[in-house]
C-alpha positions as CSV (number, residue, x, y, z in Angstrom):
1,M,0.0,0.0,0.0
2,N,1.3,3.4,-0.9
3,R,2.2,5.2,2.4
4,R,1.1,8.6,1.2
5,F,-2.2,7.2,0.0
6,A,-2.6,5.5,3.3
7,A,-1.9,8.8,5.1
8,A,-4.7,10.4,3.0
9,L,-7.0,7.7,4.1
10,A,-6.3,8.3,7.7
11,I,-7.0,12.1,7.4
12,A,-10.2,11.6,5.4
13,A,-11.3,9.0,7.9
14,T,-11.1,11.5,10.7
15,V,-13.8,13.5,8.9
16,L,-15.8,10.9,7.1
17,P,-16.9,7.4,8.2
18,L,-14.2,5.1,6.8
19,G,-15.2,3.5,3.5
20,A,-13.6,1.6,0.7
21,R,-10.9,3.5,-1.2
22,A,-9.3,2.6,-4.5
23,D,-6.4,0.1,-4.3
24,Q,-5.8,-2.5,-7.0
25,A,-4.9,-5.2,-4.5
26,G,-7.3,-4.1,-1.7
27,Y,-6.1,-3.3,1.8
28,L,-6.6,-3.7,5.6
29,Y,-6.4,-0.3,7.2
30,S,-6.8,0.8,10.8
31,Y,-6.2,4.0,12.8
32,G,-6.7,5.7,16.1
33,V,-6.9,9.5,16.5
34,D,-7.2,11.6,19.6
35,E,-9.3,14.7,18.8
36,S,-8.5,17.3,21.5
37,R,-11.4,19.6,20.7
38,Y,-13.9,16.8,21.4
39,G,-11.9,15.0,24.2
40,D,-12.5,11.8,22.2
41,I,-10.4,9.0,20.8
42,V,-11.8,7.4,17.6
43,F,-10.8,4.0,16.4
44,A,-11.6,2.5,13.0
45,V,-10.7,-0.5,10.8
46,D,-11.6,-1.2,7.2
47,A,-10.9,-4.3,5.1
48,Y,-11.5,-3.8,1.4
49,K,-10.9,-6.4,-1.3
50,P,-11.7,-6.0,-5.0
51,L,-12.4,-9.3,-6.9
52,G,-11.5,-10.4,-10.4
53,S,-8.7,-9.3,-12.6
54,P,-6.6,-6.4,-11.2
55,N,-6.3,-5.2,-14.8
56,A,-10.1,-4.8,-15.2
57,A,-11.5,-1.3,-15.0
58,L,-14.9,-2.6,-13.6
59,R,-14.7,-4.9,-10.6
60,P,-16.9,-6.1,-7.7
61,Y,-15.5,-5.8,-4.2
62,V,-16.1,-6.7,-0.6
63,D,-15.9,-4.1,2.3
64,V,-15.9,-4.8,6.0
65,F,-15.6,-1.9,8.4
66,A,-16.0,-0.8,12.1
67,N,-15.9,2.5,13.9
68,D,-15.8,3.1,17.7
69,D,-14.8,5.8,20.1
70,S,-14.1,6.5,23.8
71,K,-17.3,8.4,24.5
72,T,-19.8,6.7,26.7
73,T,-22.6,9.3,26.5
74,G,-24.2,11.2,23.7
75,G,-24.7,14.9,23.4
76,D,-23.9,17.6,20.8
77,I,-20.7,16.0,19.5
78,P,-20.6,15.3,15.8
79,R,-22.1,12.1,14.6
80,I,-18.8,10.4,13.7
81,Y,-17.7,10.8,17.3
82,S,-20.9,9.3,18.7
83,D,-21.7,6.7,16.1
84,N,-20.3,3.3,16.9
85,Y,-21.0,0.6,14.3
86,A,-19.7,-2.3,12.4
87,G,-20.8,-3.4,9.0
88,G,-20.2,-5.1,5.7
89,A,-21.1,-4.5,2.0
90,L,-20.8,-5.8,-1.5
91,G,-20.0,-3.2,-4.2
92,L,-19.1,-2.5,-7.8
93,Q,-16.4,0.0,-8.8
94,Y,-14.9,1.6,-11.9
95,T,-11.2,2.7,-11.7
96,N,-8.7,4.1,-14.1
97,G,-5.0,4.8,-14.2
98,K,-5.4,8.4,-13.3
99,G,-6.6,7.9,-9.7
100,L,-10.4,8.1,-10.4
101,R,-12.8,5.7,-8.7
102,L,-16.6,5.5,-9.1
103,F,-18.4,3.1,-6.7
104,A,-21.6,1.9,-5.3
105,Q,-22.1,-0.5,-2.5
106,A,-24.9,-2.0,-0.4
107,G,-24.8,-3.8,2.9
108,A,-25.8,-3.6,6.6
109,T,-24.5,-2.2,9.9
110,T,-25.0,-3.1,13.5
111,T,-24.4,-0.8,16.5
112,I,-21.5,-1.5,18.9
113,G,-20.5,0.2,22.1
114,S,-22.8,2.3,24.3
115,V,-23.4,5.3,22.0
116,A,-24.7,5.2,18.4
117,S,-26.2,8.2,16.5
118,E,-28.0,5.9,14.1
119,P,-29.7,2.5,14.6
120,S,-28.7,-0.7,12.9
121,G,-30.0,-1.4,9.4
122,G,-29.3,-1.2,5.7
123,D,-26.3,0.8,4.5
124,V,-25.9,2.1,1.0
125,R,-23.0,4.2,-0.2
126,G,-21.9,5.5,-3.5
127,G,-19.9,8.3,-5.1
128,A,-16.6,9.4,-6.7
129,Q,-13.1,9.6,-5.4
130,L,-9.9,11.0,-6.9
131,Y,-6.3,10.6,-5.7
132,R,-3.2,12.1,-7.3
133,E,0.3,12.5,-6.1
134,W,3.6,13.9,-7.3
135,G,7.2,14.1,-6.1
136,G,9.6,11.4,-5.1
137,P,10.3,9.5,-1.9
138,R,13.0,12.0,-0.9
139,G,12.5,15.7,-0.8
140,A,9.4,17.6,-1.7
141,Y,6.1,15.8,-2.4
142,G,2.4,16.6,-2.8
143,N,-0.9,14.7,-3.1
144,F,-4.6,15.5,-3.6
145,Y,-7.6,13.5,-2.4
146,G,-11.1,14.5,-3.2
147,S,-14.4,12.7,-2.8
148,G,-18.2,13.1,-2.9
149,T,-20.0,10.2,-1.1
150,Y,-23.7,9.5,-0.4
151,Y,-24.4,7.8,2.9
152,S,-27.9,6.3,3.4
153,R,-27.1,5.9,7.1
154,Y,-27.2,9.7,7.4
155,Q,-29.4,10.6,4.4
156,D,-26.5,12.9,3.4
157,T,-23.9,13.5,0.7
158,V,-20.5,14.6,2.0
159,F,-17.8,16.3,-0.1
160,Y,-14.2,16.2,1.2
161,N,-11.1,17.8,-0.4
162,Q,-7.5,17.9,0.8
163,L,-4.2,18.9,-0.5
164,E,-1.0,17.8,1.3
165,I,2.4,19.3,0.5
166,G,5.5,18.3,2.5
167,T,9.0,17.1,2.5
168,S,10.5,13.6,3.4
169,N,13.9,12.5,4.3
170,G,13.3,9.3,2.2
171,G,15.3,7.1,4.5
172,A,14.7,3.6,5.8
173,R,12.6,5.1,8.6
174,P,11.0,8.1,6.9
175,I,10.0,11.3,8.6
176,E,7.7,13.7,6.8
177,F,6.8,17.3,7.6
178,Y,3.7,18.6,5.9
179,L,0.9,21.2,5.6
180,R,-2.6,20.2,4.7
181,P,-5.5,22.5,3.7
182,V,-8.9,20.7,3.9
183,V,-12.4,21.8,2.9
184,T,-15.4,19.6,3.6
185,F,-19.1,20.3,3.3
186,D,-22.4,18.3,2.9
187,T,-26.0,18.6,1.7
188,R,-27.6,18.8,5.2
189,P,-27.4,21.6,7.8
190,Y,-24.7,20.0,9.9
191,Y,-22.3,22.6,11.2
192,Y,-19.6,20.0,11.8
193,D,-19.4,18.6,8.3
194,N,-18.8,22.1,6.9
195,V,-15.3,23.3,7.8
196,A,-12.1,24.7,6.3
197,E,-8.8,23.7,8.1
198,L,-5.1,24.2,7.8
199,T,-3.1,21.5,9.5
200,A,0.7,21.3,10.2
201,G,2.1,18.0,11.1
202,V,5.0,15.6,11.3
203,R,4.7,11.9,10.4
204,F,7.0,9.1,11.6
205,H,7.7,5.7,10.2
206,P,9.8,4.2,13.1
207,F,9.6,0.7,11.7
208,G,9.9,1.6,8.0
209,T,7.2,2.0,5.4
210,R,5.7,-1.4,6.2
211,G,5.1,-0.7,9.9
212,P,2.7,1.5,11.8
213,T,2.8,5.2,11.2
214,F,2.7,7.9,14.0
215,A,1.7,11.5,13.4
216,L,1.4,14.7,15.5
217,E,-0.8,17.4,14.0
218,E,-2.2,20.8,15.0
219,A,-5.2,22.0,13.0
220,A,-6.7,25.5,12.9
221,G,-10.2,25.4,11.5
222,T,-13.3,27.5,11.0
223,Y,-16.9,26.3,10.5
224,L,-18.5,27.4,7.2
225,R,-22.0,27.4,8.6
226,G,-21.5,29.6,11.6
227,N,-25.1,30.6,11.9
228,L,-26.0,27.0,12.7
229,L,-23.6,26.6,15.6
230,P,-25.1,25.4,18.9
231,A,-24.6,27.4,22.1
232,G,-21.1,27.2,23.4
233,V,-19.4,26.2,20.1
234,A,-16.9,28.8,18.8
235,H,-16.8,29.7,15.1
236,T,-13.1,28.9,15.0
237,Y,-11.1,26.2,16.7
238,L,-7.7,24.6,17.3
239,D,-7.4,20.8,17.4
240,F,-4.3,18.7,18.4
241,R,-4.4,15.2,16.8
242,P,-2.0,12.5,17.8
243,T,-2.6,9.6,15.4
244,V,-1.4,6.0,14.9
245,A,-2.3,4.2,11.7
246,Y,-1.4,0.9,10.1
247,G,-2.2,-0.3,6.6
248,V,-1.3,-3.4,4.5
249,S,-2.2,-4.5,1.0
250,L,-4.3,-7.7,0.8
């Protein structure tokens, strides 16, 4: 699994429920992130496996996923931080050599843990994703990840866009310093899905590119629907995010 693509998955997953992403061989991916502004630690795992010839543009796939966090009570925290569920799905995807993926999947979820923002039931997702990267393993690099995804679980379509630029020492145990602007919004009046952020971070690969990844990030953000903020929520925020992630191709 490409380590920068894996990093893009981790960041997207802190905003969106983790879903299948394009990888010709499939992957098993997990992460844990401590969101300081919510006082919550989120854990997720996703196993995604396309079937058939890896050279085919149109392929079925299987996706199994779970999301959990450290909160034991509900409240006004955003849904991803109070929605604990596991599920599985069968899907069909189209991919090309330029990083585009179109997909649709259907399955079911069940609630886990003590807090869930939505009940168990059917789960349908579909949309488009694009990932592009440039630069070598040493020195400056950049990547872009953008997606628009419909989630029947929330009756909502979420759009996520991030650009990461950074520099890497390219050694046997790489260290990367990066900046990441992110814009995300949706089709429902949820204040927490509509943000613009600028994140500065450092990412460590202490066991090499095949081992777990550790990152320390500080994000400065602003809500794009400030008139919908509940009482006590500031229009702008800072968020410190220690993250550990691990991914492997299947």
